[in-house]
C-alpha positions in Angstrom: 9.2 15.5 -8.1 8.7 17.1 -4.8 7.6 20.8 -5.2 10.2 23.7 -3.4 9.6 24.8 -0.1 8.1 28.2 -0.1 9.2 30.3 2.9 8.9 34.0 4.1 12.1 34.7 2.8 11.5 33.6 -0.6 8.7 35.0 -0.8 10.3 38.6 -0.2 12.8 38.1 -2.5 10.5 37.0 -5.3 8.3 39.9 -4.6 11.8 42.1 -4.9 13.3 40.3 -8.2 9.3 41.4 -9.7 9.7 44.9 -9.0 13.4 45.0 -10.3 11.8 43.0 -13.5 9.3 45.9 -13.6 11.6 48.4 -13.4 13.6 47.3 -16.4 13.4 49.0 -19.9 10.7 46.6 -22.0 13.7 45.7 -24.3 15.9 44.7 -21.6 12.8 42.6 -20.1 12.5 40.7 -23.2 16.1 39.9 -23.6 16.1 38.4 -20.0 13.6 36.4 -20.9 15.2 34.7 -23.8 17.1 31.3 -23.2 20.5 30.4 -23.7 21.1 29.9 -27.6 23.3 27.1 -28.7 24.1 25.3 -31.9 25.0 21.5 -33.3 24.7 19.5 -36.3 21.8 17.7 -35.1 19.6 18.1 -32.1 17.5 15.2 -30.5 14.6 15.5 -28.5 14.5 13.0 -26.1 17.0 11.0 -24.0 15.4 7.3 -24.0 17.3 4.4 -26.1 15.9 6.0 -29.4 17.3 9.6 -28.7 20.6 8.2 -27.2 21.2 5.8 -29.7 20.8 8.1 -32.5 23.0 10.7 -30.9 25.6 8.3 -30.1 25.9 7.5 -33.6 25.8 11.2 -34.7 28.8 12.0 -32.3 30.6 8.9 -33.8 30.9 10.4 -36.9 32.3 13.3 -35.5 29.0 15.6 -35.9 28.2 17.7 -33.1 24.9 16.9 -31.3 22.9 18.1 -28.2 20.2 15.7 -26.6 17.5 17.7 -24.8 15.6 15.3 -22.2 12.5 16.5 -20.4 13.1 14.6 -17.1 16.1 14.4 -14.4 17.2 11.1 -15.5 17.9 9.5 -18.8 15.9 5.8 -20.0 12.4 6.8 -21.1 10.7 3.6 -20.8 13.1 2.1 -19.1 13.4 2.4 -15.5 15.3 0.9 -12.5 14.2 1.3 -8.8 16.4 0.6 -5.7 15.2 -1.8 -3.4 15.9 -2.0 0.4 18.8 -4.1 1.0 20.7 -3.4 -2.2 18.4 -5.2 -4.8 16.1 -3.9 -7.5 13.3 -4.0 -9.4 12.6 -3.1 -13.1 9.3 -0.8 -13.7 10.0 -0.7 -17.1 11.3 -2.4 -20.4 13.1 -5.8 -18.8 13.2 -8.2 -21.3 14.7 -9.5 -24.4 14.9 -12.6 -26.7 15.8 -14.5 -30.2 16.2 -11.8 -33.1 16.5 -8.9 -30.9 19.6 -8.4 -32.4 20.3 -4.2 -32.2 19.8 -3.8 -28.3 21.6 -7.0 -27.6 24.6 -5.8 -29.6 24.2 -2.6 -27.8 24.5 -4.3 -24.8 27.7 -5.8 -25.3 29.0 -2.5 -26.8 27.9 -1.1 -23.3 29.4 -3.5 -21.3 26.0 -5.0 -20.1 25.4 -8.9 -19.9 22.8 -11.0 -20.1 21.2 -13.6 -18.2 18.4 -16.1 -18.9 14.8 -15.2 -17.2 13.3 -17.6 -14.8 11.7 -20.3 -16.4 12.4 -23.4 -14.8 8.8 -25.5 -13.6 5.3 -25.0 -13.7 3.3 -21.9 -15.0 -0.4 -21.4 -13.2 -3.5 -20.5 -14.9 -6.5 -19.4 -13.1 -10.0 -19.3 -14.7 -12.7 -17.0 -14.6 -14.5 -19.5 -12.0 -11.2 -18.9 -9.7 -9.8 -22.4 -10.6 -6.1 -23.1 -10.3 -4.1 -25.1 -12.8 -0.7 -25.7 -13.2 0.9 -26.8 -16.3 4.7 -27.1 -17.6 6.5 -24.3 -18.9 7.5 -26.4 -22.2 4.1 -27.4 -23.3 3.5 -27.0 -27.0 1.5 -23.5 -26.6 4.6 -22.1 -24.4 3.4 -18.8 -22.2 0.0 -19.5 -23.0 -2.4 -21.6 -20.7 -3.1 -25.6 -21.7 -6.3 -25.5 -20.2 -8.7 -27.9 -22.4 -11.4 -25.1 -22.6 -9.3 -22.0 -23.9 -6.4 -24.3 -25.7 -8.1 -25.3 -29.0 -8.8 -21.7 -29.4 -5.5 -20.7 -28.8 -4.2 -22.8 -31.1 -6.6 -22.1 -34.1 -6.3 -18.2 -33.6 -2.3 -18.1 -33.5 -2.1 -20.2 -36.3 -4.4 -18.4 -38.5 -2.7 -14.9 -36.8 1.2 -16.3 -37.7 -0.2 -17.1 -41.7 -1.7 -13.6 -42.0 1.7 -12.1 -40.9 3.7 -13.7 -43.4 1.2 -11.4 -45.9 2.0 -8.0 -44.2 4.8 -5.7 -45.0 6.7 -4.7 -41.8 7.8 -1.6 -44.1 4.2 -0.4 -45.3 1.7 -2.3 -43.4 -0.7 -0.2 -45.1 0.0 -1.2 -48.3 -0.4 -4.9 -47.9 -3.1 -6.9 -50.2 -5.5 -7.0 -47.2 -4.7 -4.2 -45.4 -8.3 -2.5 -45.9 -10.0 -5.4 -45.1 -8.2 -5.9 -41.8 -7.8 -2.5 -40.8 -11.5 -2.1 -40.7 -11.6 -4.6 -37.8 -10.4 -5.2 -34.5 -9.1 -8.0 -32.9 -12.0 -8.6 -30.8 -14.5 -8.5 -33.7 -12.0 -11.1 -35.7 -11.7 -13.7 -33.1 -15.3 -13.5 -32.2 -15.7 -14.3 -35.8 -12.7 -17.0 -36.2 -12.6 -19.1 -33.1 -15.6 -20.2 -30.7 -15.2 -16.8 -29.0 -16.2 -18.3 -26.0 -15.8 -16.2 -22.6 -13.1 -17.9 -21.1 -10.9 -17.9 -24.3 -12.0 -13.8 -24.7 -10.5 -13.5 -21.2 -7.2 -15.0 -22.0 -6.9 -12.7 -24.6 -7.6 -9.6 -23.0 -4.9 -10.7 -20.4 -2.4 -11.2 -23.2 -2.9 -7.3 -24.9 -3.3 -5.7 -21.6 0.4 -6.8 -20.8 1.8 -6.6 -24.2 -0.2 -3.3 -25.5 -1.8 -2.1 -22.2 -5.1 -2.1 -23.8 -8.1 -4.2 -24.9 -8.8 -6.5 -27.9 -11.7 -3.8 -28.8 -9.2 -1.3 -29.3 -6.9 -2.8 -31.6 -6.9 -2.9 -35.3 -6.6 -6.5 -36.7 -4.1 -5.2 -39.2 -2.2 -3.3 -36.4 -2.1 -6.7 -34.6 -1.0 -8.7 -37.4 1.8 -5.9 -38.4 3.1 -6.5 -34.8 3.2 -9.7 -35.1 4.9 -9.7 -38.3 7.3 -7.3 -36.6 8.1 -10.0 -34.1 11.5 -11.4 -36.0 14.2 -9.7 -38.2 15.6 -9.7 -42.0 16.2 -13.2 -41.7 13.5 -14.4 -39.9 9.7 -14.1 -40.0 7.6 -12.8 -37.1 5.5 -14.9 -35.3 3.2 -15.0 -32.5 5.1 -17.3 -30.1 8.2 -15.4 -30.4 6.2 -12.2 -29.3 4.6 -13.9 -26.6 6.5 -16.7 -25.0 9.5 -16.6 -22.6 11.6 -19.8 -23.6 12.7 -18.7 -27.6 10.6 -15.7 -27.2 10.4 -11.9 -26.1 10.9 -12.6 -22.5 13.8 -15.2 -23.0 16.7 -13.1 -21.3 17.6 -10.1 -19.3 19.9 -7.7 -18.7 22.3 -7.9 -15.7 22.2 -5.1 -13.7 18.8 -3.7 -15.1 18.2 -2.2 -18.5 18.7 1.0 -18.0 22.3 0.6 -17.4 22.3 0.8 -21.2 20.8 4.4 -21.3 23.3 5.6 -18.4 26.3 4.4 -19.9 25.3 5.9 -23.5 24.5 9.4 -21.5 27.5 8.9 -19.8 29.7 8.6 -23.1 28.1 11.5 -24.6 28.8 13.5 -21.2 27.6 17.3 -21.4 26.2 16.8 -24.8 23.2 15.4 -22.7 20.6 18.0 -21.3 18.4 17.3 -18.4 15.0 18.9 -17.3 14.8 20.6 -20.7 11.6 19.8 -21.9 10.9 21.0 -25.3 8.1 23.0 -26.0 8.5 24.2 -29.6 10.5 23.7 -33.0 10.8 26.1 -35.6 11.7 25.7 -39.2 13.1 28.3 -41.7 16.0 29.1 -44.1 18.6 26.5 -43.6 18.2 25.5 -40.2 15.8 24.4 -37.3 15.5 25.7 -34.0 14.2 23.7 -30.7 13.2 25.7 -27.7 13.0 24.4 -24.4 12.0 26.1 -20.8 15.9 26.8 -20.6 17.7 26.6 -24.0 17.1 27.2 -27.5 19.1 24.9 -29.9 20.2 25.8 -33.8 20.6 22.8 -35.6 20.8 21.3 -39.2 18.8 18.7 -38.4 16.3 17.8 -35.7 15.5 14.1 -34.5 12.3 13.7 -32.6 12.7 10.6 -30.5 9.7 10.6 -28.0 6.2 8.8 -28.0 4.1 10.1 -30.6 1.3 11.4 -28.3 3.8 13.8 -26.9 5.7 14.8 -29.9 1.6 16.3 -30.7 2.4 18.3 -27.9 5.1 20.3 -29.1 4.1 23.6 -30.8 5.6 23.4 -34.6 6.5 26.5 -36.9 5.4 26.1 -39.5 2.2 23.5 -38.4 3.2 19.9 -39.2 1.4 18.5 -42.4 -2.0 17.4 -41.6 -1.4 13.6 -42.3 1.6 13.7 -39.7 -0.3 15.8 -37.1 -3.1 13.7 -37.1 -1.3 10.5 -37.1 -0.2 11.7 -33.5 -3.6 12.4 -32.6 -4.8 8.6 -33.2 -1.6 7.0 -31.5 -2.4 7.3 -27.6 -0.5 5.5 -25.3 -1.7 1.9 -23.6 -2.6 2.0 -20.1 -0.2 0.0 -17.7 1.1 -0.5 -14.4 3.3 -2.2 -12.8 3.0 -3.8 -9.4 6.1 -5.2 -7.6 6.4 -7.5 -4.5 9.7 -8.1 -2.8 10.7 -11.1 -0.5 13.6 -12.7 1.2 13.7 -15.4 -1.5 12.0 -16.4 -4.6 10.2 -18.8 -2.9 7.8 -19.9 -5.6 10.7 -21.5 -7.0 11.0 -24.2 -4.4 7.3 -25.1 -5.2 8.4 -26.1 -9.0 6.8 -22.8 -10.2 8.1 -20.5 -12.2 6.1 -17.3 -11.3 4.6 -16.9 -14.5 0.5 -17.0 -14.2 -2.1 -16.3 -16.6 -5.1 -15.0 -15.0 -8.5 -14.6 -16.3 -9.5 -12.4 -13.3 -7.6 -9.1 -12.6 -6.4 -6.6 -11.3 -3.3 -8.8 -12.1 -3.7 -11.0 -14.9 0.2 -12.0 -15.9 3.2 -12.3 -14.1 6.9 -12.6 -14.3 9.5 -13.8 -11.5 11.5 -10.6 -12.2 14.2 -11.3 -9.4 17.3 -10.0 -9.8 20.4 -12.6 -11.2 21.0 -15.3 -8.8 17.9 -15.3 -6.8 19.5 -13.7 -3.4 16.2 -11.8 -3.5 12.5 -12.7 -4.7 10.6 -9.9 -6.8 7.4 -11.1 -7.9 5.9 -8.5 -10.8 2.6 -8.2 -12.0 1.0 -6.4 -14.9 -2.3 -4.3 -14.5 -3.2 -3.4 -17.7 -6.0 -1.8 -20.0 -9.6 -2.0 -18.4 -8.3 -3.0 -15.2 -5.5 -0.3 -15.1 -8.3 2.2 -15.8 -10.4 0.6 -12.8 -7.7 0.0 -10.3 -6.0 3.5 -10.7 -9.0 5.2 -9.5 -8.5 3.2 -6.3 -6.7 3.6 -3.2 -2.9 2.2 -3.0 -4.1 0.0 0.2 -7.0 -1.6 -1.7 -4.6 -2.5 -4.9 -2.2 -3.6 -2.4 -4.5 -5.8 -0.8 -6.4 -6.9 -4.0 -2.5 -8.1 -5.6 -1.2 -9.5 -2.7 -4.4 -11.6 -2.4 -4.2 -12.7 -6.2 -0.3 -13.5 -5.4 -1.0 -15.7 -2.4 -3.7 -17.5 -4.7 -1.2 -18.0 -7.4 1.9 -19.1 -5.0 1.3 -19.6 -1.5 0.3 -17.6 1.7 4.0 -16.5 1.4 2.9 -13.7 -1.1 0.7 -12.1 1.7 4.2 -11.0 3.7 6.5 -9.1 1.0 9.4 -7.0 2.6 8.7 -4.3 0.0 5.8 -3.4 -2.5 6.6 -1.1 -5.3 3.7 0.2 -8.0 4.2 2.3 -10.9 1.4 4.0 -13.1 2.9 5.1 -16.3 0.0 6.8 -17.4 0.7 9.4 -14.4 4.1 10.1 -15.9 3.7 13.6 -17.5 7.1 12.9 -20.1 5.0 9.1 -20.8 1.4 9.7 -20.7 1.0 5.9 -21.0 3.2 2.7 -21.6 4.3 0.7 -23.1 3.6 1.4 -26.6 0.9 3.3 -28.8 -2.2 2.0 -29.7 -3.7 1.8 -32.9 -7.2 1.4 -33.7 -9.1 0.6 -37.0 -8.4 2.9 -39.6 -5.3 4.5 -38.6 -2.8 2.6 -40.3 -4.3 2.8 -43.8 -5.1 6.7 -43.6 -2.3 8.0 -41.9 0.9 5.3 -41.7 2.6 6.7 -44.4 3.4 9.6 -42.1 4.7 7.7 -39.2 8.5 7.9 -40.6 8.6 10.4 -43.0 10.6 13.5 -42.3 9.1 16.7 -42.0 11.4 18.9 -44.0 14.6 18.9 -41.4 12.7 16.7 -38.5 13.2 12.7 -38.4 11.1 10.4 -36.0 12.3 8.4 -33.7 11.1 6.1 -31.1 9.7 2.0 -30.7 6.5 3.2 -32.6 8.6 3.7 -35.8 10.2 0.7 -36.0 9.7 -1.8 -38.5 11.1 -4.8 -36.4 10.5 -5.1 -32.9 8.1 -2.1 -32.9 7.1 -1.4 -29.0 10.3 -3.2 -27.3 13.3 -2.0 -26.5 15.1 -3.4 -29.6 12.7 -1.2 -32.2 13.8 1.8 -30.1 17.3 0.8 -31.2 16.9 0.5 -34.7 14.5 3.7 -34.8 17.6 5.6 -33.4 19.9 4.2 -36.1 17.4 4.9 -38.9 16.6 8.4 -38.0 20.6 9.1 -37.1 21.0 7.9 -40.6 18.7 9.9 -42.5 20.2 13.2 -40.5 23.7 12.6 -41.3 22.9 11.5 -44.8 20.9 14.9 -44.9 24.0 17.1 -43.6 
């Protein structure tokens, strides 16, 4: 956001206004600082998929609702970026796949179509020594590389993790039989004890967690990882690692025509004036039969509040009375991942003519995972690379020019020298977004679920919690956000 232009006239006007306020009686000054007050049955904090879904459901039941969104746009972690020439790229959530029934049903309701993510041809794997290999996208390992130095460990780890996921409750993972044992370990320490732990395999594991969580295996609780796998399903289908990670048959199988941000935009259009932008919530007060949510420009008194923002942001709100210690400390243990997206646009998706899907797993950074994210039809080529976890923390401190040079050199190694001449480059660092503080999801380290998990969805008097981090299925994904909004709305409506 650009700052206001300061002029001499503005300074004089500001000084005059300040003098006038100083001359006002104290009571009048105090009254002049009070933001306008409104009321509703339910007030929703956050205009992402979770918050708008909740508000839409409340409104559908004939109840009054207001949504307070801090930004000048809706969508939260879903964001479309217009490219020159009329094309676009997607800087946030963009994929969907089997068992993600809620986001797909929402898309259908809103008239947003689906189309297959490009997955024809060979994937590319680049080893730690720089060797480049191609392998079919329909191999038994799916998107994971079939390289003989890493494939046996991948197959071994996936089989074990999938089996462990059948033993975890998605509703209460902290209550599972092996919860305490698994929450004492990181994914990294478990992998080193249950596979060969060779450097090549561990580098591939890091590439996966950097893209999925925005962090390293050493930061992830094993219990949280197993829960995340178990959550990659629905009420009728057990979650699996393959469904989480793969393109065909997995969470990256399809995309939304026109971009995923169309969904929150259309929900906001339906809600109309009930959605208020540029209204960051600073304080939530509970007392008697009401809850009051205060932003800089508005105070809303309601019977129920739904807080539908990432836990790390929810912790920055002042609560009166203070939140219970368990809930407060839970949010302190749920930082957002570190994730950047680097996208290069080309006249055509030239890699397709070479028989490549555009999907890469690389052991070396800054980009370790790529996808062909060209708009439907492929009239324009867009190559997207994730810079996550440790790589994001290193490369965000370097200049944009250094990142551009490094990533384009990688793209050239992956796909050919045509990659060195994009028509446009877009990069987006979610950690610099003040109303996100990172992406794509909260990172839970050892001990978090065991000690604080029960506070994840538990209402605090009149406050209900939503957001993808609170979902039992597809936690961390758009489907989980929609699920959480529907659950929170049902809780609030039942309590009215």
